[in-house]
N, CA, C and O of each residue as an XYZ file, in Angstrom:
792
protein
N      21.166     66.245    116.662
C      21.945     67.356    117.106
C      23.425     66.990    117.243
O      24.310     67.843    117.169
N      23.637     65.809    117.427
C      25.023     65.406    117.575
C      25.823     65.612    116.304
O      26.966     66.056    116.406
N      25.316     65.326    115.118
C      26.129     65.538    113.927
C      26.464     67.014    113.735
O      27.558     67.323    113.262
N      25.573     67.931    114.080
C      25.843     69.361    113.904
C      26.918     69.799    114.895
O      27.789     70.587    114.525
N      26.894     69.336    116.098
C      27.885     69.697    117.117
C      29.255     69.183    116.694
O      30.262     69.877    116.833
N      29.278     67.997    116.193
C      30.540     67.430    115.737
C      31.078     68.234    114.568
O      32.279     68.477    114.451
N      30.153     68.642    113.706
C      30.571     69.441    112.552
C      31.117     70.790    112.991
O      32.099     71.278    112.430
N      30.487     71.391    113.989
C      30.964     72.681    114.495
C      32.351     72.524    115.123
O      33.235     73.360    114.933
N      32.517     71.449    115.862
C      33.817     71.228    116.490
C      34.899     71.022    115.430
O      36.010     71.538    115.548
N      34.557     70.269    114.406
C      35.501     70.022    113.334
C      35.838     71.311    112.600
O      36.995     71.535    112.246
N      34.845     72.161    112.367
C      35.070     73.444    111.686
C      35.913     74.353    112.565
O      36.793     75.053    112.063
N      35.657     74.353    113.872
C      36.442     75.177    114.804
C      37.890     74.713    114.859
O      38.804     75.537    114.881
N      38.106     73.408    114.882
C      39.469     72.868    114.932
C      40.216     73.184    113.647
O      41.408     73.489    113.680
N      39.526     73.115    112.518
C      40.149     73.424    111.237
C      40.531     74.891    111.182
O      41.621     75.230    110.721
N      39.649     75.764    111.646
C      39.929     77.194    111.662
C      41.140     77.495    112.532
O      42.011     78.274    112.143
N      41.197     76.872    113.720
C      42.355     77.067    114.618
C      43.633     76.579    113.954
O      44.673     77.228    114.066
N      43.571     75.461    113.271
C      44.754     74.921    112.609
C      45.232     75.853    111.499
O      46.434     76.064    111.338
N      44.295     76.409    110.735
C      44.667     77.336    109.666
C      45.284     78.601    110.247
O      46.275     79.104    109.717
N      44.719     79.116    111.316
C      45.241     80.342    111.943
C      46.636     80.085    112.509
O      47.537     80.905    112.331
N      46.817     78.959    113.183
C      48.125     78.640    113.762
C      49.181     78.408    112.685
O      50.334     78.806    112.847
N      48.788     77.766    111.589
C      49.767     77.547    110.522
C      50.130     78.865    109.853
O      51.260     79.025    109.391
N      49.220     79.788    109.793
C      49.513     81.103    109.219
C      50.491     81.861    110.116
O      51.324     82.620    109.620
N      50.397     81.662    111.425
C      51.313     82.330    112.355
C      52.740     81.845    112.159
O      53.675     82.632    112.302
N      52.931     80.588    111.840
C      54.291     80.066    111.692
C      54.910     80.467    110.367
O      56.132     80.407    110.233
N      54.128     80.871    109.391
C      54.687     81.264    108.102
C      54.941     82.763    108.005
O      55.426     83.245    106.981
N      54.618     83.498    109.053
C      54.898     84.933    109.044
C      56.419     85.104    109.110
O      57.053     84.531    109.996
N      57.013     85.869    108.209
C      58.471     86.016    108.219
C      58.953     86.657    109.517
O      58.400     87.641    110.009
N      59.995     86.057    110.033
C      60.589     86.564    111.261
C      61.521     87.728    110.901
O      62.199     87.699    109.874
N      61.542     88.715    111.733
C      62.443     89.839    111.524
C      63.859     89.377    111.853
O      64.107     88.852    112.939
N      64.794     89.573    110.913
C      66.175     89.169    111.116
C      66.889     90.296    111.861
O      66.944     91.441    111.411
N      67.424     89.925    113.001
C      68.141     90.907    113.810
C      69.626     90.745    113.510
O      70.220     89.711    113.812
N      70.212     91.763    112.920
C      71.638     91.721    112.611
C      72.418     92.370    113.738
O      72.089     93.460    114.207
N      73.455     91.673    114.157
C      74.324     92.242    115.166
C      75.207     93.290    114.507
O      75.603     93.135    113.351
N      75.513     94.343    115.228
C      76.350     95.372    114.612
C      77.750     94.819    114.326
O      78.317     94.074    115.126
N      78.289     95.199    113.173
C      79.623     94.754    112.778
C      80.641     95.437    113.676
O      80.574     96.649    113.879
N      81.593     94.666    114.221
C      82.580     95.294    115.102
C      83.449     96.277    114.324
O      83.716     96.083    113.138
N      83.877     97.310    114.989
C      84.727     98.312    114.355
C      86.173     97.826    114.376
O      86.526     96.903    115.110
N      86.998     98.466    113.558
C      88.408     98.093    113.528
C      89.056     98.383    114.877
O      89.927     97.637    115.324
N      88.631     99.462    115.523
C      89.221     99.781    116.829
C      88.832     98.746    117.885
O      89.634     98.434    118.765
N      87.616     98.213    117.809
C      87.199     97.173    118.760
C      87.999     95.890    118.539
O      88.427     95.248    119.498
N      88.199     95.517    117.270
C      88.991     94.328    116.972
C      90.448     94.509    117.390
O      91.075     93.585    117.908
N      90.979     95.710    117.161
C      92.370     95.994    117.535
C      92.533     95.955    119.056
O      93.538     95.459    119.563
N      91.552     96.475    119.771
C      91.613     96.476    121.238
C      91.605     95.051    121.781
O      92.338     94.729    122.715
N      90.770     94.204    121.185
C      90.697     92.805    121.617
C      92.033     92.101    121.358
O      92.509     91.334    122.196
N      92.626     92.362    120.206
C      93.911     91.755    119.873
C      95.019     92.279    120.783
O      95.875     91.513    121.226
N      95.005     93.567    121.058
C      96.020     94.156    121.934
C      95.913     93.596    123.346
O      96.919     93.388    124.024
N      94.696     93.357    123.774
C      94.484     92.767    125.100
C      95.076     91.353    125.142
O      95.704     90.965    126.127
N      94.871     90.597    124.072
C      95.455     89.247    124.014
C      96.979     89.321    124.019
O      97.638     88.517    124.678
N      97.541     90.284    123.285
C      98.999     90.424    123.229
C      99.569     90.807    124.587
O     100.601     90.281    125.004
N      98.897     91.719    125.273
C      99.408     92.164    126.573
C      99.283     91.080    127.644
O      99.996     91.112    128.647
N      98.387     90.131    127.435
C      98.263     89.028    128.394
C      99.172     87.852    128.025
O      99.078     86.779    128.621
N     100.050     88.062    127.039
C     101.028     87.042    126.683
C     100.573     86.064    125.619
O     101.313     85.136    125.292
N      99.400     86.236    125.076
C      98.879     85.335    124.049
C      99.177     85.927    122.672
O      98.279     86.390    121.969
N     100.452     85.901    122.307
C     100.926     86.570    121.088
C     100.318     85.982    119.822
O      99.906     86.727    118.933
N     100.255     84.669    119.728
C      99.717     84.048    118.507
C      98.221     84.309    118.359
O      97.731     84.499    117.246
N      97.495     84.320    119.475
C      96.073     84.643    119.410
C      95.909     86.094    118.961
O      95.007     86.411    118.186
N      96.782     86.969    119.451
C      96.724     88.377    119.045
C      96.972     88.514    117.556
O      96.277     89.272    116.880
N      97.956     87.790    117.033
C      98.241     87.854    115.594
C      97.041     87.356    114.793
O      96.694     87.927    113.759
N      96.413     86.290    115.277
C      95.212     85.772    114.603
C      94.108     86.830    114.588
O      93.448     87.026    113.567
N      93.908     87.509    115.711
C      92.886     88.557    115.777
C      93.243     89.736    114.882
O      92.361     90.320    114.252
N      94.523     90.093    114.817
C      94.937     91.179    113.913
C      94.708     90.785    112.463
O      94.308     91.613    111.644
N      94.964     89.517    112.148
C      94.714     89.045    110.777
C      93.218     89.068    110.460
O      92.824     89.386    109.338
N      92.383     88.729    111.453
C      90.932     88.811    111.262
C      90.515     90.258    111.006
O      89.673     90.522    110.148
N      91.104     91.190    111.748
C      90.800     92.615    111.553
C      91.254     93.059    110.174
O      90.562     93.838    109.517
N      92.404     92.578    109.726
C      92.905     92.934    108.398
C      91.984     92.394    107.305
O      91.775     93.050    106.284
N      91.435     91.199    107.521
C      90.515     90.620    106.539
C      89.187     91.371    106.528
O      88.597     91.574    105.467
N      88.716     91.783    107.701
C      87.436     92.494    107.788
C      87.549     93.926    107.273
O      86.584     94.480    106.747
N      88.724     94.519    107.425
C      88.946     95.901    106.993
C      90.206     95.947    106.133
O      91.259     96.376    106.606
N      90.114     95.511    104.873
C      91.305     95.364    104.042
C      92.051     96.666    103.741
O      93.234     96.619    103.404
N      91.411     97.801    103.851
C      92.085     99.068    103.565
C      92.872     99.594    104.762
O      93.674    100.516    104.613
N      92.656     99.027    105.938
C      93.308     99.510    107.156
C      94.731     98.971    107.265
O      94.978     97.794    107.007
N      95.651     99.831    107.643
C      97.027     99.386    107.829
C      97.331     99.034    109.286
O      98.318     98.352    109.561
N      96.504     99.485    110.211
C      96.772     99.281    111.645
C      96.972     97.811    112.019
O      97.894     97.517    112.779
N      96.154     96.871    111.524
C      96.410     95.469    111.890
C      97.777     94.988    111.407
O      98.459     94.237    112.104
N      98.172     95.422    110.217
C      99.463     95.008    109.667
C     100.620     95.623    110.444
O     101.670     94.998    110.593
N     100.432     96.843    110.938
C     101.467     97.476    111.764
C     101.698     96.638    113.017
O     102.838     96.379    113.402
N     100.612     96.223    113.642
C     100.728     95.415    114.866
C     101.366     94.059    114.588
O     102.190     93.586    115.370
N     100.988     93.437    113.480
C     101.564     92.131    113.131
C     103.057     92.279    112.849
O     103.867     91.498    113.347
N     103.417     93.277    112.055
C     104.830     93.481    111.704
C     105.666     93.746    112.950
O     106.752     93.187    113.105
N     105.161     94.600    113.838
C     105.907     94.924    115.052
C     106.038     93.701    115.956
O     107.095     93.461    116.539
N     104.959     92.932    116.068
C     104.981     91.728    116.898
C     105.985     90.708    116.362
O     106.755     90.131    117.131
N     105.979     90.488    115.068
C     106.907     89.534    114.459
C     108.348     90.016    114.589
O     109.252     89.218    114.837
N     108.565     91.323    114.421
C     109.909     91.887    114.570
C     110.402     91.692    116.005
O     111.535     91.262    116.223
N     109.548     92.009    116.983
C     109.924     91.865    118.386
C     110.251     90.415    118.744
O     111.073     90.154    119.622
N     109.600     89.476    118.055
C     109.823     88.052    118.317
C     111.032     87.510    117.555
O     111.381     86.338    117.699
N     111.674     88.358    116.743
C     112.833     87.910    115.972
C     112.462     87.102    114.745
O     113.307     86.416    114.171
N     111.206     87.177    114.341
C     110.734     86.479    113.147
C     110.792     87.481    111.986
O     109.770     87.988    111.523
N     112.017     87.746    111.538
C     112.249     88.854    110.625
C     111.644     88.656    109.243
O     111.195     89.623    108.628
N     111.622     87.436    108.747
C     111.002     87.181    107.446
C     109.518     87.543    107.449
O     109.028     88.205    106.533
N     108.815     87.103    108.481
C     107.387     87.406    108.598
C     107.167     88.897    108.863
O     106.178     89.474    108.410
N     108.090     89.515    109.597
C     107.983     90.958    109.851
C     108.085     91.729    108.540
O     107.361     92.702    108.327
N     108.985     91.292    107.663
C     109.143     91.956    106.366
C     107.871     91.819    105.540
O     107.406     92.792    104.948
N     107.310     90.619    105.498
C     106.085     90.395    104.712
C     104.947     91.283    105.218
O     104.220     91.875    104.421
N     104.794     91.377    106.535
C     103.729     92.208    107.110
C     103.997     93.690    106.854
O     103.068     94.455    106.596
N     105.269     94.096    106.926
C     105.609     95.498    106.663
C     105.331     95.857    105.206
O     104.961     96.991    104.905
N     105.506     94.908    104.319
C     105.178     95.164    102.911
C     103.677     95.376    102.728
O     103.262     96.149    101.865
N     102.864     94.697    103.533
C     101.413     94.919    103.492
C     101.085     96.349    103.937
O     100.156     96.968    103.418
N     101.852     96.864    104.898
C     101.653     98.253    105.336
C     101.935     99.185    104.167
O     101.170    100.114    103.907
N     103.036     98.936    103.464
C     103.432     99.812    102.361
C     102.446     99.773    101.198
O     102.338    100.741    100.445
N     101.729     98.667    101.047
C     100.677     98.613    100.019
C      99.596     99.639    100.349
O      99.027    100.258     99.450
N      99.317     99.817    101.633
C      98.271    100.733    102.078
C      98.789    102.155    102.291
O      98.034    103.119    102.165
N     100.079    102.283    102.613
C     100.687    103.595    102.842
C     102.155    103.523    102.429
O     103.004    103.141    103.234
N     102.461    103.887    101.181
C     103.830    103.747    100.670
C     104.874    104.581    101.413
O     106.070    104.324    101.273
N     104.457    105.560    102.188
C     105.397    106.430    102.892
C     105.546    106.101    104.372
O     106.117    106.894    105.120
N     105.054    104.970    104.802
C     105.109    104.620    106.219
C     106.551    104.363    106.643
O     107.194    103.443    106.138
N     107.055    105.168    107.562
C     108.447    105.050    108.002
C     108.691    103.801    108.842
O     109.743    103.172    108.724
N     107.736    103.438    109.683
C     107.907    102.241    110.503
C     108.059    101.010    109.621
O     108.926    100.171    109.867
N     107.226    100.899    108.602
C     107.293     99.742    107.700
C     108.643     99.690    107.001
O     109.261     98.628    106.917
N     109.102    100.831    106.499
C     110.404    100.860    105.839
C     111.525    100.518    106.818
O     112.484     99.843    106.444
N     111.418    100.973    108.056
C     112.427    100.662    109.070
C     112.443     99.185    109.391
O     113.513     98.584    109.489
N     111.274     98.590    109.557
C     111.194     97.160    109.861
C     111.794     96.344    108.723
O     112.518     95.376    108.959
N     111.492     96.736    107.488
C     112.035     96.011    106.332
C     113.556     96.135    106.302
O     114.260     95.142    106.115
N     114.060     97.352    106.486
C     115.508     97.567    106.419
C     116.242     96.827    107.530
O     117.213     96.117    107.265
N     115.794     96.983    108.755
C     116.502     96.373    109.887
C     116.341     94.857    109.878
O     117.300     94.129    110.135
N     115.138     94.382    109.583
C     114.931     92.928    109.521
C     115.782     92.322    108.412
O     116.378     91.258    108.587
N     115.837     93.003    107.272
C     116.667     92.518    106.169
C     118.135     92.462    106.551
O     118.834     91.503    106.222
N     118.603     93.499    107.251
C     119.999     93.504    107.699
C     120.267     92.385    108.702
O     121.316     91.744    108.663
N     119.323     92.161    109.586
C     119.523     91.089    110.571
C     119.548     89.716    109.907
O     120.348     88.857    110.278
N     118.673     89.512    108.929
C     118.697     88.242    108.194
C     119.996     88.103    107.407
O     120.587     87.025    107.355
N     120.436     89.204    106.795
C     121.687     89.174    106.036
C     122.873     88.904    106.948
O     123.774     88.143    106.597
N     122.870     89.528    108.113
C     123.957     89.323    109.064
C     124.035     87.861    109.486
O     125.122     87.290    109.566
N     122.896     87.266    109.751
C     122.869     85.839    110.118
C     123.431     84.980    108.991
O     124.262     84.099    109.213
N     122.954     85.258    107.766
C     123.392     84.450    106.627
C     124.882     84.629    106.376
O     125.581     83.654    106.099
N     125.384     85.867    106.470
C     126.818     86.102    106.280
C     127.642     85.433    107.375
O     128.723     84.908    107.107
N     127.137     85.451    108.599
C     127.843     84.779    109.689
C     127.920     83.276    109.427
O     128.956     82.650    109.653
N     126.827     82.712    108.952
C     126.826     81.279    108.629
C     127.806     80.978    107.500
O     128.551     79.999    107.561
N     127.803     81.823    106.468
C     128.730     81.618    105.356
C     130.177     81.776    105.805
O     131.048     81.022    105.372
N     130.435     82.746    106.664
C     131.800     82.947    107.170
C     132.248     81.741    107.982
O     133.387     81.291    107.851
N     131.363     81.220    108.815
C     131.686     80.038    109.618
C     131.991     78.839    108.726
O     132.831     78.003    109.060
N     131.307     78.764    107.601
C     131.498     77.640    106.684
C     132.600     77.919    105.661
O     132.864     77.099    104.782
N     133.242     79.088    105.787
C     134.295     79.503    104.849
C     133.808     79.519    103.405
O     134.555     79.180    102.487
N     132.556     79.914    103.210
C     131.984     79.979    101.863
C     131.731     81.409    101.402
O     131.006     81.629    100.432
N     132.317     82.368    102.082
C     132.116     83.759    101.691
C     133.293     84.164    100.811
O     134.241     84.799    101.272
N     133.215     83.785     99.527
C     134.291     84.099     98.604
C     133.731     84.315     97.206
O     132.534     84.153     96.970
N     134.612     84.683     96.285
C     134.215     84.867     94.895
C     133.222     85.994     94.717
O     133.311     87.016     95.398
N     132.269     85.820     93.802
C     131.297     86.879     93.501
C     130.428     87.244     94.716
O     130.011     88.393     94.859
N     130.162     86.278     95.573
C     129.356     86.550     96.757
C     130.083     87.524     97.679
O     129.470     88.445     98.220
N     131.369     87.326     97.857
C     132.166     88.220     98.697
C     132.224     89.621     98.085
O     132.069     90.618     98.792
N     132.447     89.693     96.781
C     132.533     90.985     96.092
C     131.216     91.744     96.202
O     131.204     92.937     96.505
N     130.108     91.048     95.953
C     128.800     91.709     96.039
C     128.501     92.129     97.469
O     127.938     93.200     97.693
N     128.871     91.297     98.442
C     128.664     91.646     99.846
C     129.460     92.890    100.213
O     128.960     93.763    100.921
N     130.704     92.974     99.732
C     131.525     94.147    100.006
C     130.913     95.399     99.370
O     130.909     96.468     99.980
N     130.402     95.266     98.153
C     129.760     96.411     97.488
C     128.523     96.872     98.250
O     128.291     98.070     98.413
N     127.739     95.915     98.709
C     126.542     96.266     99.483
C     126.909     96.893    100.818
O     126.255     97.836    101.264
N     127.957     96.374    101.460
C     128.404     96.948    102.731
C     128.877     98.381    102.518
O     128.599     99.254    103.339
N     129.589     98.629    101.423
C     130.052     99.995    101.108
C     128.856    100.918    100.903
O     128.845    102.044    101.401
N     127.852    100.446    100.171
C     126.643    101.245     99.944
C     125.937    101.549    101.264
O     125.474    102.670    101.475
N     125.853    100.565    102.144
C     125.222    100.779    103.448
C     126.004    101.794    104.276
O     125.413    102.675    104.900
N     127.347    101.672    104.284
C     128.166    102.630    105.036
C     127.944    104.043    104.523
O     127.791    104.980    105.306
N     127.925    104.193    103.198
C     127.715    105.521    102.613
C     126.322    106.051    102.942
O     126.160    107.236    103.236
N     125.311    105.172    102.893
C     123.938    105.597    103.195
C     123.791    106.024    104.643
O     123.064    106.969    104.952
N     124.485    105.323    105.530
C     124.404    105.622    106.958
C     125.396    106.688    107.392
O     125.312    107.194    108.511
N     126.345    107.038    106.508
C     127.357    108.026    106.866
C     128.336    107.495    107.890
O     128.852    108.259    108.706
N     128.600    106.199    107.864
C     129.492    105.554    108.827
C     130.734    105.051    108.109
O     130.670    104.679    106.937
N     131.856    105.040    108.805
C     133.070    104.470    108.229
C     133.123    102.969    108.459
O     133.753    102.243    107.690
N     132.467    102.500    109.510
C     132.419    101.073    109.834
C     130.954    100.688    109.939
O     130.175    101.341    110.634
N     130.587     99.623    109.242
C     129.181     99.218    109.229
C     128.736     98.640    110.559
O     127.693     99.024    111.088
N     129.517     97.723    111.102
C     129.194     97.110    112.383
C     130.341     97.417    113.329
O     131.431     96.867    113.167
N     130.120     98.293    114.326
C     131.210     98.617    115.239
C     131.635     97.392    116.032
O     130.810     96.529    116.333
N     132.946     97.307    116.381
C     133.404     96.141    117.145
C     132.757     96.105    118.515
O     132.515     97.139    119.136
N     132.484     94.907    118.966
C     131.870     94.703    120.276
C     132.938     94.852    121.351
O     134.015     94.273    121.210
N     132.686     95.605    122.423
C     133.667     95.669    123.509
C     133.749     94.309    124.197
O     132.747     93.612    124.359
N     134.963     93.951    124.596
C     135.165     92.665    125.258
C     135.008     92.871    126.751
O     135.816     93.572    127.360
N     133.974     92.270    127.367
C     133.782     92.446    128.808
C     134.869     91.693    129.575
O     135.193     90.548    129.258
N     135.412     92.346    130.569
C     136.428     91.739    131.417
C     135.882     91.641    132.830
O     135.498     92.646    133.428
N     135.849     90.439    133.355
C     135.425     90.259    134.737
C     136.627     90.562    135.625
O     137.768     90.307    135.238
N     136.377     91.094    136.793
C     137.459     91.445    137.712
C     138.232     90.199    138.097
O     137.660     89.218    138.572
N     139.548     90.250    137.886
C     140.405     89.138    138.288
C     140.367     87.966    137.325
O     141.023     86.954    137.571
N     139.606     88.075    136.217
C     139.516     86.971    135.278
C     139.982     87.445    133.920
O     140.063     88.650    133.680
N     140.280     86.551    133.057
C     140.682     86.882    131.712
C     142.148     86.569    131.524
O     142.835     86.191    132.473
N     142.630     86.725    130.306
C     144.012     86.386    130.010
C     144.952     87.421    130.615
O     144.972     88.573    130.181
N     145.711     87.027    131.588
C     146.633     87.925    132.264
C     148.025     87.304    132.218
O     148.201     86.118    132.495
N     149.007     88.127    131.863
C     150.392     87.652    131.852
C     150.927     87.623    133.287
O     150.227     88.030    134.215
N     152.125     87.157    133.468
C     152.692     87.034    134.807
C     152.782     88.361    135.520
O     152.600     88.409    136.736
N     153.051     89.428    134.820
C     153.171     90.731    135.459
C     151.830     91.375    135.719
O     151.797     92.498    136.222
N     150.715     90.725    135.405
C     149.393     91.279    135.651
C     148.827     92.019    134.449
O     147.710     92.530    134.530
N     149.540     92.098    133.353
C     149.047     92.794    132.155
C     148.207     91.848    131.313
O     148.453     90.642    131.280
N     147.210     92.407    130.630
C     146.349     91.609    129.765
C     147.125     91.245    128.509
O     147.805     92.087    127.922
N     147.018     89.995    128.104
C     147.668     89.562    126.868
C     146.920     90.162    125.687
O     145.730     89.910    125.501
N     147.626     90.954    124.894
C     146.984     91.643    123.764
C     146.506     90.664    122.707
O     145.437     90.860    122.129
N     147.255     89.636    122.446
C     146.862     88.667    121.429
C     145.572     87.956    121.788
O     144.760     87.673    120.907
N     145.366     87.660    123.071
C     144.143     86.963    123.497
C     142.933     87.863    123.328
O     141.872     87.402    122.909
N     143.081     89.157    123.655
C     141.956     90.083    123.501
C     141.610     90.248    122.039
O     140.437     90.235    121.667
N     142.651     90.407    121.187
C     142.411     90.576    119.757
C     141.744     89.338    119.169
O     140.827     89.459    118.357
N     142.189     88.157    119.566
C     141.583     86.918    119.062
C     140.123     86.826    119.486
O     139.276     86.393    118.703
N     139.821     87.230    120.722
C     138.447     87.196    121.198
C     137.595     88.188    120.417
O     136.449     87.884    120.082
N     138.133     89.370    120.120
C     137.383     90.369    119.360
C     137.113     89.877    117.947
O     136.017     90.070    117.419
N     138.117     89.234    117.324
C     137.930     88.752    115.957
C     136.945     87.608    115.897
O     136.273     87.429    114.880
N     136.839     86.818    116.972
C     135.923     85.689    116.955
C     134.506     86.085    117.312
O     133.596     85.260    117.229
N     134.296     87.360    117.717
C     132.924     87.793    118.019
C     132.155     87.783    116.707
O     132.606     88.386    115.733
N     131.048     87.139    116.654
C     130.298     86.866    115.416
C     130.023     88.139    114.627
O     128.882     88.596    114.565
N     131.050     88.707    114.031
C     130.891     89.891    113.190
C     131.107     89.462    111.754
O     132.245     89.433    111.285
N     130.040     89.130    111.045
C     130.197     88.641    109.685
C     130.695     89.706    108.726
O     131.135     89.389    107.621
N     130.631     90.971    109.139
C     131.063     92.054    108.260
C     132.527     92.423    108.468
O     133.012     93.369    107.848
N     133.247     91.694    109.332
C     134.631     92.073    109.626
C     135.481     92.073    108.363
O     136.373     92.911    108.229
N     135.235     91.174    107.452
C     135.976     91.153    106.199
C     135.455     92.153    105.193
O     136.049     92.328    104.129
N     134.351     92.814    105.510
C     133.727     93.735    104.560
C     133.987     95.196    104.882
O     133.484     96.077    104.185
N     134.769     95.474    105.933
C     134.990     96.861    106.367
C     135.942     97.579    105.454
O     136.240     98.753    105.672
């Protein structure tokens, strides 16, 4: 009787092993998490921006742009953020991405125009300081300044900066009058790279 009992136990163990191995080969149901919406990604990025984490916000906006390539909203946020930070080159690049998605976007065109002018103003100021604003560069700059004045309907492209006078301070002659030459020299030295282009 012992061999039959052993055989039954062996058959029972084999059956259990086959049943258990069949359980492990049953395909598991794959649970997919819902894909975040563009508004959810934008909200997360905006929250990071409002808490002062600007670079993390830009990274999140770029992730949203990659996940939703047809959406312009992430690029609008990136362009505005870069513009506000004075990173005009990057603001222009991001604004161009907006225009790829919406060629009539006024904000994108404004960011490109103003950022371009600010970069140009910096470069012209540097050239003026180095006394290298001459020849064809000067002529082309003057032509562009004229075109800008006409487009804006202005007679002067960059209005002169008022010279702040502190009470009791500043260039004063013996009679108490302000020295005109000192004020004019201060006005001319105010970093106005377009002064020669008016």
